[in-house]
N, C-alpha and C positions, 0 to 999 in steps of 0.2 A: 823871812828868814831866810839868811841866799845861801846857795845850791855849794852841797857838797863835792868835794875833789870828784872829776869826772873818770868814768874810763877812758886808753885810748881806740876809737875802734878804727879797725882794719876798711878800708876800702879799696874795692879791686874794681878798677877800669872797669867796665863793657864796652868789646870793639863793636857788640851788635845788642837794638833793644828791640821791641814787640810784644808781640800777650805771650808766645813760643817761648822766647828766652828767657822772659821776665816768671811764666809759669815754672820753667827749667831752674831758675837758678831759686826760688823758694821750696821747689822739692830739696833746693841739697840742702836747706837749711840757710841760705841769704837775702837781704831782702835789697829790690833793685831799687834806687835812689839816684833823685839829680841838685848835682849843684847848680849854686844860679845867681846871680848879683851880681852888682858893683862894675856892674857894663863890662864883664866880662861874656864870654861863651859859656854854656851848659856844659857840664860834666855830668857825663851817664855809668854812677858806678852803683855796686851793692857791698852793703852789709852788714857782717853778720846778727842771725838773727834770735841770740838767746843775750847778745853786747846789748844791742840797740833796744831790747824791752826792757835789760834791769835798769836803764839810763832814765827810761819814760815811766818809767815803776818807781825810778825814786823820785822824777817829777822834772830830769836835769833839760835843760832849754839850750844848752849852749854847751858844745860837744867839740871834744878833741877829734879831730879826725888824721890818719896816715892815709895818705897817697902819695903816692912814690914817692916812699920817705921821708912825706917833710909835714908837720905834724899841723895845722890850723886848727884853729877855733868858728867852729859854723852853728849857726844857728838852727836850730829843726821848727819848720818857718807851716807846715802841715804834715799830717801823719791819717795816711787811710787805713781803712779797716777793711775786711772784708763782710759781708752782708749778714753775717752774724755777731759784728763788732767786738770778735773775738780775734782774730790772727790779723797782727800790722800786714798789711801789701803793699806798700810803699809810702814810701816818703819824699818830702823839699827840706834840701839843706842850703841853708843861705849864707852868703859871707855876707863879713861884720868886721868894722873897726872895734877896737877892744874899748873906745870910749865914746860908738857912735847910742846914741836913745834910740828906740824899736819900742815899737807897741805890738804888746806880746798878752794872752790872751792867760791869766791866771788861776787855776781853783781856789775855791775859796772852802775855808772846813770848818763847820758848825760845831761850838765845845758847848756843852755844856744842859741842865735840863731844866725849859724854861720854867721860873716860877711858878705862870699861871696853869702849868700842868696839873695843877694840884685840885683847878679847880673845873678840870675836865678838859680846858684849854689845847684845842690842838693846832701842832708845826707846822706851818705849810711852807717847804725850801723851792722859793721862787726862783733861782739862779744858782746855777753850782759852778758862775764861774764870772769872771771880768775880764772887764779890759784895761791895760794902765800900759805909762808909758814911762821908761826910765834908761839907766845904762846898762848895756845887752851884760857884762863882765856884774851886774846887779838885779840879776831877774828872781824873783822871791819861787819860790816853792809853790806855799802857796800864802793864804789873805786868811787869819785865825778871829773867827769872830764869836765871840761871847753870847749865847742864847739865856743865861743865867734868868738873865734879870727884866725877861719879858713877858706882860701880865695880859691878860684875854684881851686883843682889840690892841693889843700893838705891835708896829713894825718895823722893820729895820730899812732902811733906802741906802743906796749908792755910796753915795755924801755920810753916809754915817762909820762907814770903813774904816778901820787906822791902817793907813797906807805905811810902806814905807821908807825912810829918809831917801828926800831924791826920788821921789815915783810918784808919778799927779797922774790922775783917773782921766782916763773914758770914754769909759759908759757912760750916757746922763744918769749926771747928781739923781733926777726923783728916781730911779729904778728901785724901784720894789725887790731885796735881796728876801728877806724872812717874813715871815707873821704869825702871830697868832690866833690862829681863829676860834670863834667862842662856842663850847660843846653842841652838837647837834642834838634835836631831841627825836627820838625817839618816837614815829604815831602809830599806835596798833589800832593795826583795822578792823572792825567788827566782824561779826562772819555771823552771816543772818541764816537764820537753817529754823529747820520745821522741829517738832516735837520726835517723829522717829528719823530724822533729818535729811530729807528731803521734803519742799514745798510740794501744798496737795496741786498750787492754780501755775507748777509745772508739765511744757505741752508731755503729753505720750509720745515713746516713739516706736514704729511698731518697723518689724524687724521680719523680713522677705516671709518668715513660715507663718507667721503670723498671718498676715497681709494675704497669702497662700489660704491660710486655713479659712478666711474670713470672704475671701469671694468662695470658697467651697461650697460654704454652710449658706449663703445667698442663689 
């Protein structure tokens, strides 16, 4: 599925850079970003947090950015999150030509319930995304994979995925994507205990008080 229409993100130039300046930008609801590529000088900018988060939520990779009144398409190359993985702290944008082929990481969506699940099989999702090469204007939002026909012991590899027209696989074709493992057998541990719940062969633990009493009797 090709991504839907994008918002236009308003970019402000950042005249100063550094940790303190970046922290101030985030406190004001903006995200520090860098624009680079095509042998041009990098440009430090900031983007509105909510607008950027919405584009990422919709899995848009090619975004329209208004910089100095000129709207240009950029590819979201990298997104950095905080240590909790919750909030965006920085984003890298790269310049592209609209007919350029790029290598991107695309999320995998697993659909359906495996047929082998009725026999107790457990599904293992081994990869959450794959890399593919495609024209920059035709980056899919995700790659959908049906697991409905999987039986216990079955596995799907990267080469089994159905890619959009014009896209080629970059991830190793033999990479395991999802598998349906056999049900695990639960082994019950046998509890060995005496009739009174305590083995007569167990050594007696002598407390400090008992030890003192015994010494006194001696």
